[in-house]
TORKEPA-749999 format. One record per residue (C-alpha): residue number from 1; residue in three letters; x, y, z. Coordinates in pm, 1 decimal, always signed. Layout:
<pts>
 pos code        x        y        z
 NUM  Ala        X        Y        Z
...
</pts>
This chain:
<pts>
 pos code        x        y        z
   1  Unk  +8954.0  +6010.3  -4844.1
   2  Unk  +8966.9  +6152.6  -5196.5
   3  Unk  +9282.5  +6346.5  -5110.7
   4  Unk  +9446.5  +6017.0  -5007.3
   5  Unk  +9359.5  +5838.2  -5332.7
   6  Unk  +9666.5  +5796.4  -5555.1
   7  Unk  +9787.5  +5619.0  -5865.8
   8  Unk +10132.0  +5546.2  -6002.7
   9  Unk +10224.9  +5413.8  -6346.9
  10  Unk +10573.3  +5261.5  -6361.0
  11  Unk +10737.1  +5201.3  -6699.0
  12  Unk +10955.5  +4894.4  -6716.5
  13  Unk +10982.7  +4519.0  -6671.1
  14  Unk +10757.6  +4409.8  -6383.6
  15  Unk +11008.1  +4143.7  -6279.2
  16  Unk +11262.8  +4417.2  -6200.0
  17  Unk +11014.5  +4644.9  -6021.5
  18  Unk +10776.7  +4454.7  -5792.7
  19  Unk +11018.8  +4390.6  -5506.4
  20  Unk +11066.4  +4766.3  -5462.5
  21  Unk +10694.3  +4844.0  -5436.8
  22  Unk +10502.7  +4900.7  -5111.7
  23  Unk +10274.5  +4620.8  -4989.9
  24  Unk  +9953.8  +4588.8  -5191.1
  25  Unk  +9614.8  +4448.7  -5090.8
  26  Unk  +9500.2  +4304.1  -5422.5
  27  Unk  +9651.3  +4209.6  -5759.2
  28  Unk  +9430.9  +4196.9  -6069.0
  29  Unk  +9606.6  +4121.3  -6396.2
  30  Unk  +9613.7  +3940.3  -6727.4
  31  Unk  +9972.3  +3860.3  -6829.1
  32  Unk +10062.5  +3817.9  -7196.4
  33  Unk  +9955.1  +3469.5  -7300.0
  34  Unk +10217.6  +3214.5  -7393.7
  35  Unk +10336.9  +3237.8  -7755.7
  36  Unk +10030.5  +3432.6  -7873.0
  37  Unk +10137.2  +3777.1  -7995.6
  38  Unk +10390.9  +4053.1  -7953.9
  39  Unk +10281.3  +4387.1  -7811.2
  40  Unk +10607.5  +4563.6  -7896.5
  41  Unk +10975.7  +4512.4  -7970.1
  42  Unk +11118.7  +4457.8  -7619.5
  43  Unk +11315.2  +4136.5  -7566.2
  44  Unk +11194.2  +4145.2  -7203.4
  45  Unk +10827.6  +4092.8  -7293.1
  46  Unk +10688.5  +3789.8  -7110.8
  47  Unk +10517.5  +3523.4  -7321.0
  48  Unk +10797.5  +3420.3  -7556.0
  49  Unk +10987.2  +3173.5  -7340.1
  50  Unk +11117.5  +2852.3  -7504.5
  51  Unk +10845.6  +2633.1  -7350.1
  52  Unk +10541.6  +2636.8  -7121.4
  53  Unk +10740.6  +2539.6  -6811.5
  54  Unk +10972.0  +2838.3  -6853.4
  55  Unk +10675.8  +3071.3  -6909.1
  56  Unk +10495.6  +2943.3  -6599.5
  57  Unk +10812.2  +2971.1  -6392.4
  58  Unk +10862.6  +3336.3  -6494.6
  59  Unk +10504.6  +3423.5  -6396.8
  60  Unk +10519.0  +3243.7  -6062.7
  61  Unk +10854.5  +3406.2  -5978.7
  62  Unk +10690.2  +3743.8  -6040.5
  63  Unk +10384.6  +3677.0  -5823.1
  64  Unk +10603.3  +3537.8  -5543.5
  65  Unk +10810.1  +3857.3  -5546.0
  66  Unk +10508.6  +4087.1  -5497.9
  67  Unk +10479.9  +4225.8  -5144.6
  68  Unk +10122.7  +4108.7  -5091.3
  69  Unk  +9933.4  +4194.4  -4773.1
  70  Unk  +9893.9  +3879.6  -4556.1
  71  Unk  +9516.0  +3892.8  -4623.2
  72  Unk  +9555.5  +3989.4  -4989.7
  73  Unk  +9441.8  +3814.4  -5307.9
  74  Unk  +9593.2  +3771.4  -5653.7
  75  Unk  +9359.1  +3743.6  -5954.4
  76  Unk  +9510.9  +3614.7  -6278.5
  77  Unk  +9333.5  +3581.8  -6613.2
  78  Unk  +9529.9  +3338.9  -6829.9
  79  Unk  +9458.3  +3163.1  -7158.4
  80  Unk  +9569.8  +2840.1  -7321.2
  81  Unk  +9774.2  +2777.0  -7634.3
  82  Unk  +9767.4  +2507.0  -7902.5
  83  Unk +10078.3  +2326.7  -8017.7
  84  Unk +10154.8  +2441.2  -8371.1
  85  Unk +10268.7  +2093.0  -8468.7
  86  Unk  +9987.9  +1876.5  -8327.5
  87  Unk  +9703.1  +2124.2  -8273.2
  88  Unk  +9653.2  +1994.5  -7919.3
  89  Unk  +9610.4  +2223.6  -7619.6
  90  Unk  +9921.8  +2272.8  -7405.5
  91  Unk  +9731.7  +2309.0  -7076.8
  92  Unk  +9888.8  +2642.8  -6978.6
  93  Unk  +9624.9  +2748.6  -6717.6
  94  Unk  +9643.2  +2409.1  -6545.0
  95  Unk +10023.4  +2417.8  -6536.8
  96  Unk +10019.3  +2770.2  -6395.2
  97  Unk  +9774.5  +2707.0  -6112.2
  98  Unk  +9951.2  +2382.7  -6023.0
  99  Unk +10285.5  +2560.6  -5991.3
 100  Unk +10134.4  +2843.9  -5786.9
 101  Unk  +9989.6  +2590.2  -5544.0
 102  Unk +10323.9  +2407.3  -5528.5
 103  Unk +10481.5  +2735.4  -5418.3
 104  Unk +10243.9  +2769.4  -5125.5
 105  Unk  +9957.9  +2977.9  -5268.1
 106  Unk  +9602.1  +2864.9  -5198.5
 107  Unk  +9369.6  +2846.4  -5499.0
 108  Unk  +9067.2  +3016.5  -5342.1
 109  Unk  +8849.3  +3058.2  -5651.9
 110  Unk  +8861.1  +2922.9  -6006.1
 111  Unk  +8638.3  +3131.3  -6230.8
 112  Unk  +8520.1  +3053.4  -6582.2
 113  Unk  +8498.7  +3375.1  -6783.1
 114  Unk  +8231.2  +3300.2  -7043.0
 115  Unk  +8249.3  +3507.6  -7361.7
 116  Unk  +8014.7  +3306.3  -7581.6
 117  Unk  +7755.9  +3032.7  -7523.6
 118  Unk  +7608.4  +2791.3  -7778.1
 119  Unk  +7246.7  +2708.1  -7698.5
 120  Unk  +7058.9  +2386.4  -7763.0
 121  Unk  +6897.9  +2541.8  -8069.4
 122  Unk  +7238.4  +2623.0  -8218.0
 123  Unk  +7218.6  +2994.8  -8144.8
 124  Unk  +7533.3  +3164.5  -8014.7
 125  Unk  +7515.8  +3442.6  -7757.6
 126  Unk  +7815.6  +3655.8  -7668.6
 127  Unk  +8110.0  +3844.5  -7807.4
 128  Unk  +8429.8  +3654.8  -7879.2
 129  Unk  +8700.4  +3609.6  -8141.5
 130  Unk  +8629.4  +3368.7  -8424.3
 131  Unk  +8901.5  +3130.1  -8535.7
 132  Unk  +8949.8  +2869.6  -8807.7
 133  Unk  +8868.9  +2543.3  -8632.4
 134  Unk  +8838.9  +2250.9  -8876.0
 135  Unk  +8772.0  +1930.7  -8686.8
 136  Unk  +8724.5  +2099.2  -8346.3
 137  Unk  +8525.8  +2360.6  -8159.0
 138  Unk  +8602.5  +2730.5  -8151.0
 139  Unk  +8819.6  +2754.8  -7839.9
 140  Unk  +8756.1  +3121.1  -7765.8
 141  Unk  +8427.4  +3080.6  -7578.8
 142  Unk  +8579.3  +3101.8  -7230.5
 143  Unk  +8897.8  +3164.2  -7031.7
 144  Unk  +9028.6  +3087.5  -6684.3
 145  Unk  +9053.4  +3334.2  -6397.7
 146  Unk  +9228.9  +3216.9  -6080.4
 147  Unk  +9221.5  +3378.2  -5738.7
 148  Unk  +9512.3  +3295.0  -5507.8
 149  Unk  +9588.8  +3388.8  -5149.9
 150  Unk  +9833.0  +3288.4  -4879.8
 151  Unk  +9555.8  +3226.9  -4625.2
 152  Unk  +9204.7  +3086.3  -4610.3
 153  Unk  +9105.2  +3399.2  -4416.1
 154  Unk  +9184.5  +3638.1  -4702.1
 155  Unk  +8994.2  +3968.6  -4686.8
 156  Unk  +8662.0  +3944.3  -4871.0
 157  Unk  +8345.9  +4149.7  -4897.2
 158  Unk  +8095.7  +3916.5  -5061.4
 159  Unk  +7808.8  +4160.8  -5012.7
 160  Unk  +7985.1  +4405.1  -5246.9
 161  Unk  +7940.0  +4162.9  -5539.0
 162  Unk  +7615.0  +3993.9  -5438.2
 163  Unk  +7352.7  +3910.5  -5701.6
 164  Unk  +6983.2  +3992.9  -5697.6
 165  Unk  +6766.4  +3802.9  -5452.3
 166  Unk  +6400.1  +3710.7  -5497.1
 167  Unk  +6159.8  +3958.2  -5335.3
 168  Unk  +6435.4  +4182.4  -5196.4
 169  Unk  +6487.0  +4541.8  -5311.0
 170  Unk  +6823.0  +4593.8  -5483.4
 171  Unk  +7071.6  +4815.0  -5301.2
 172  Unk  +7372.2  +4879.6  -5524.5
 173  Unk  +7726.2  +4880.8  -5390.4
 174  Unk  +7818.1  +5176.9  -5613.9
 175  Unk  +7620.4  +5367.4  -5881.5
 176  Unk  +7652.6  +5256.9  -6245.9
 177  Unk  +7896.5  +5531.5  -6352.5
 178  Unk  +8143.4  +5406.7  -6090.4
 179  Unk  +8071.7  +5033.5  -6113.2
 180  Unk  +7906.1  +4887.4  -6421.3
 181  Unk  +7807.5  +4542.7  -6292.5
 182  Unk  +7475.1  +4505.2  -6113.6
 183  Unk  +7505.3  +4439.5  -5743.1
 184  Unk  +7270.0  +4402.7  -5448.6
 185  Unk  +7447.8  +4413.1  -5114.1
 186  Unk  +7156.5  +4227.8  -4953.9
 187  Unk  +7162.7  +3969.7  -5231.0
 188  Unk  +7302.7  +3622.0  -5296.1
 189  Unk  +7657.4  +3499.4  -5345.7
 190  Unk  +7749.8  +3497.6  -5717.0
 191  Unk  +7871.1  +3177.4  -5881.0
 192  Unk  +8215.6  +3111.5  -6025.5
 193  Unk  +8089.8  +3135.7  -6386.4
 194  Unk  +8093.3  +3494.1  -6515.5
 195  Unk  +7939.3  +3579.0  -6852.0
 196  Unk  +8102.6  +3897.9  -6978.4
 197  Unk  +8177.2  +4029.1  -7327.4
 198  Unk  +8523.0  +4113.0  -7457.0
 199  Unk  +8664.5  +4443.6  -7338.7
 200  Unk  +8570.5  +4749.9  -7543.2
 201  Unk  +8794.7  +5038.8  -7435.0
 202  Unk  +8808.7  +5244.4  -7753.7
 203  Unk  +9190.7  +5246.5  -7732.0
 204  Unk  +9454.2  +5068.8  -7938.9
 205  Unk  +9533.1  +4742.1  -7765.6
 206  Unk  +9478.4  +4382.6  -7871.4
 207  Unk  +9385.9  +4231.7  -7534.4
 208  Unk  +9172.3  +4441.1  -7300.5
 209  Unk  +8973.4  +4338.8  -6994.8
 210  Unk  +8601.7  +4398.7  -6987.4
 211  Unk  +8547.2  +4656.0  -6714.2
 212  Unk  +8315.3  +4418.3  -6527.0
 213  Unk  +8590.0  +4166.9  -6451.9
 214  Unk  +8823.4  +4382.6  -6239.0
 215  Unk  +8519.4  +4551.3  -6080.6
 216  Unk  +8403.6  +4225.8  -5927.6
 217  Unk  +8753.1  +4120.1  -5822.2
 218  Unk  +8836.2  +4456.9  -5661.6
 219  Unk  +8502.4  +4501.0  -5483.0
 220  Unk  +8528.3  +4148.1  -5348.9
 221  Unk  +8893.1  +4137.6  -5235.2
 222  Unk  +9043.7  +4487.0  -5201.3
 223  Unk  +8941.3  +4677.1  -4885.2
 224  Unk  +8807.1  +5027.2  -4934.7
 225  Unk  +8943.0  +5134.9  -4593.1
 226  Unk  +9274.2  +5033.6  -4433.8
 227  Unk  +9394.2  +5170.1  -4098.3
 228  Unk  +9735.3  +5328.1  -4032.4
 229  Unk  +9837.4  +4989.0  -3890.3
 230  Unk  +9750.7  +4826.8  -4227.1
 231  Unk  +9440.1  +4654.8  -4087.8
 232  Unk  +9163.6  +4626.4  -4349.9
 233  Unk  +8817.3  +4727.0  -4228.1
 234  Unk  +8575.3  +4434.9  -4253.2
 235  Unk  +8202.8  +4460.2  -4316.2
 236  Unk  +7990.4  +4338.1  -4024.3
 237  Unk  +7661.5  +4181.0  -4131.6
 238  Unk  +7359.5  +4032.2  -3961.7
 239  Unk  +7153.9  +3762.3  -4133.8
 240  Unk  +6792.7  +3879.2  -4121.2
 241  Unk  +6483.8  +3677.1  -4217.0
 242  Unk  +6271.6  +3813.0  -4500.1
 243  Unk  +5948.3  +3721.7  -4677.5
 244  Unk  +5993.7  +3535.5  -5007.1
 245  Unk  +5633.0  +3595.4  -5099.7
 246  Unk  +5472.4  +3340.4  -5334.4
 247  Unk  +5767.2  +3102.2  -5319.5
 248  Unk  +5640.5  +2981.6  -4980.5
 249  Unk  +5790.8  +2733.6  -4737.1
 250  Unk  +6027.4  +2463.1  -4862.6
 251  Unk  +6300.6  +2230.0  -4744.0
 252  Unk  +6657.0  +2152.4  -4844.9
 253  Unk  +6692.7  +1845.0  -5063.2
 254  Unk  +6398.0  +1603.1  -5075.8
 255  Unk  +6057.3  +1768.6  -5059.8
 256  Unk  +5749.4  +1648.6  -4872.9
 257  Unk  +5682.8  +1488.9  -4537.2
 258  Unk  +5965.0  +1284.4  -4385.0
 259  Unk  +5902.1   +981.2  -4168.8
 260  Unk  +6092.5   +932.4  -3843.0
 261  Unk  +6452.5   +825.1  -3905.6
 262  Unk  +6446.6   +914.6  -4274.9
 263  Unk  +6621.1  +1249.0  -4228.6
 264  Unk  +6937.6  +1088.4  -4093.3
 265  Unk  +6950.1   +839.9  -4380.8
 266  Unk  +6892.9  +1115.5  -4636.2
 267  Unk  +7166.5  +1332.7  -4486.2
 268  Unk  +7413.2  +1045.3  -4500.6
 269  Unk  +7333.3   +985.9  -4869.3
 270  Unk  +7337.6  +1355.4  -4960.9
 271  Unk  +7656.6  +1434.5  -4770.9
 272  Unk  +7512.1  +1749.7  -4610.5
 273  Unk  +7350.2  +1796.1  -4272.8
 274  Unk  +7077.0  +2040.4  -4375.3
 275  Unk  +6897.0  +1794.3  -4606.4
 276  Unk  +6529.1  +1773.7  -4519.5
 277  Unk  +6532.6  +2079.2  -4294.7
 278  Unk  +6299.5  +2373.7  -4345.4
 279  Unk  +6455.3  +2654.0  -4545.7
 280  Unk  +6442.7  +2992.6  -4372.0
 281  Unk  +6517.8  +3275.9  -4618.1
 282  Unk  +6771.2  +3522.1  -4477.2
 283  Unk  +6957.6  +3813.6  -4626.6
 284  Unk  +7274.9  +3991.1  -4509.0
 285  Unk  +7218.5  +4338.6  -4364.5
 286  Unk  +7518.5  +4561.8  -4295.3
 287  Unk  +7532.9  +4677.8  -3933.9
 288  Unk  +7877.7  +4839.6  -3939.1
 289  Unk  +8250.4  +4800.1  -4004.5
 290  Unk  +8534.4  +4670.5  -3790.9
 291  Unk  +8738.6  +4883.2  -3731.7
 292  Unk  +8489.6  +5164.1  -3787.4
 293  Unk  +8631.3  +5403.1  -4053.5
 294  Unk  +8422.4  +5685.7  -3911.1
 295  Unk  +8625.0  +5686.3  -3588.5
 296  Unk  +8974.4  +5573.3  -3699.4
 297  Unk  +9214.4  +5715.5  -3958.1
 298  Unk  +9201.6  +5509.0  -4278.4
 299  Unk  +9351.7  +5497.3  -4627.1
 300  Unk  +9228.2  +5341.4  -4951.0
 301  Unk  +9338.8  +4985.7  -5024.6
 302  Unk  +9596.5  +4941.3  -5303.0
 303  Unk  +9543.9  +4746.6  -5626.9
 304  Unk  +9840.8  +4634.8  -5839.7
 305  Unk  +9842.3  +4536.6  -6206.7
 306  Unk +10195.7  +4429.4  -6310.5
 307  Unk +10084.8  +4404.6  -6675.7
 308  Unk  +9882.5  +4725.9  -6685.8
 309  Unk  +9839.0  +4763.1  -7063.3
 310  Unk  +9609.4  +5059.1  -7128.0
 311  Unk  +9502.7  +5086.2  -6764.9
 312  Unk  +9158.5  +4925.7  -6744.1
 313  Unk  +9229.3  +4788.6  -6395.3
 314  Unk  +9365.4  +5125.4  -6283.7
 315  Unk  +9065.7  +5320.2  -6410.5
 316  Unk  +8828.0  +5077.7  -6239.6
 317  Unk  +9022.8  +5073.4  -5911.3
 318  Unk  +9026.1  +5453.0  -5884.2
 319  Unk  +8655.4  +5491.2  -5963.9
 320  Unk  +8587.3  +5240.2  -5687.7
 321  Unk  +8792.5  +5436.4  -5435.8
 322  Unk  +9108.6  +5222.0  -5432.5
 323  Unk  +9460.0  +5344.8  -5500.8
 324  Unk  +9642.4  +5190.8  -5795.6
 325  Unk  +9993.8  +5091.1  -5900.1
 326  Unk +10047.5  +4981.2  -6258.9
 327  Unk +10354.8  +4850.8  -6439.3
 328  Unk +10378.9  +4859.5  -6818.8
 329  Unk +10679.8  +4783.8  -7035.1
 330  Unk +10568.9  +4991.0  -7337.6
 331  Unk +10549.7  +5370.6  -7322.0
 332  Unk +10265.0  +5389.1  -7575.8
 333  Unk +10032.8  +5185.0  -7355.3
 334  Unk +10155.7  +5345.2  -7032.6
 335  Unk +10067.1  +5689.8  -7170.2
 336  Unk  +9712.6  +5571.6  -7245.2
 337  Unk  +9684.4  +5414.6  -6899.7
 338  Unk  +9782.6  +5743.0  -6734.2
 339  Unk  +9518.9  +5928.5  -6937.4
 340  Unk  +9249.2  +5686.1  -6827.7
 341  Unk  +9353.5  +5705.2  -6461.7
 342  Unk  +9352.9  +6085.9  -6475.2
 343  Unk  +9004.3  +6075.6  -6627.8
 344  Unk  +8884.7  +5848.0  -6344.9
 345  Unk  +9017.1  +6095.7  -6088.2
 346  Unk  +8839.5  +6380.1  -6269.9
 347  Unk  +8513.1  +6184.3  -6247.6
 348  Unk  +8549.8  +6148.0  -5871.0
 349  Unk  +8637.2  +6513.8  -5817.6
 350  Unk  +8343.2  +6621.1  -6033.8
 351  Unk  +8108.5  +6398.2  -5830.9
 352  Unk  +8238.9  +6544.1  -5507.8
 353  Unk  +8204.4  +6902.6  -5632.4
 354  Unk  +7859.0  +6869.8  -5787.9
 355  Unk  +7684.3  +6607.8  -5573.4
 356  Unk  +7898.6  +6562.1  -5264.2
 357  Unk  +7952.1  +6202.3  -5373.9
 358  Unk  +8264.3  +5998.6  -5324.0
 359  Unk  +8292.8  +5619.6  -5350.8
 360  Unk  +8327.4  +5597.6  -4971.3
 361  Unk  +8014.5  +5804.6  -4901.3
 362  Unk  +7815.5  +5573.2  -5132.0
 363  Unk  +7939.3  +5243.4  -4989.2
 364  Unk  +7737.4  +5071.7  -4718.3
</pts>
């Protein structure tokens, strides 16, 4: 599969390019925020429209034009902006996701990217930009990440991003040098609140992803294997009981002994049918793939970042065994993105030569 892994960095305005691209399986991007900063001198740079509605319309036109696989997902990290006159928030993320839904996209996940948390004792944990904020809170503690799809059956591999489970040995999806975030493919579903620091790439750019963010999005929604007929291979799992050890037996909802008839009343009040039932701990165990990539010809899934910047998404996608297409309007950043993608490919070739490793041989 390593010989089929590719990347392409296209220099130009994404709005003029995306319709000419091949179909992609996953989009992970962070467009320039509305009226925040300039990254260069191009008049085509998105983010400097006359108002929020025009900005949102430009973004949604772009995402509509992408040739997305029918089971594909689009991840967008987008921030808000304050009115210079009043100081009030303009509600940019809310306006964007509302317009995307109006155009027929389903909002599958809404993630809060937490950069900094203030504890009850006043301590602050995290890494985020400070700002002068007289009369209000520092607004840089979190940002929105939206995941859109055209279908409720969008391709997902939740085991690839699962969190640690009590009394179950961790089995990583990929080793740390290929995927920084901790995973346990026999673990639990993660929540939609992700605590991650600001990106630290060591390159000159004012707005970089943390590596962890695209890792989770790509592992979760971009297939590692796609057949010649463009069918993504899906993980097949079996839910297997396991011993939770000292945690012992317990029930959903109200604890203790239930008298006859009480379960039905409790379930009506709780709004869920498992209230009062005994909890049986189960974990997902991979039993194969459908179609099986060991018996059919497959290709890596394709990740697109239409605002590639210095190539964090591309570097991550390649290390995880996915092909990458990036679009960047400024040559300076595109050159850096190419360097990082080339370095990611070198890492994979070195692993294959020295250890026989590839991302695909390490995935379960």
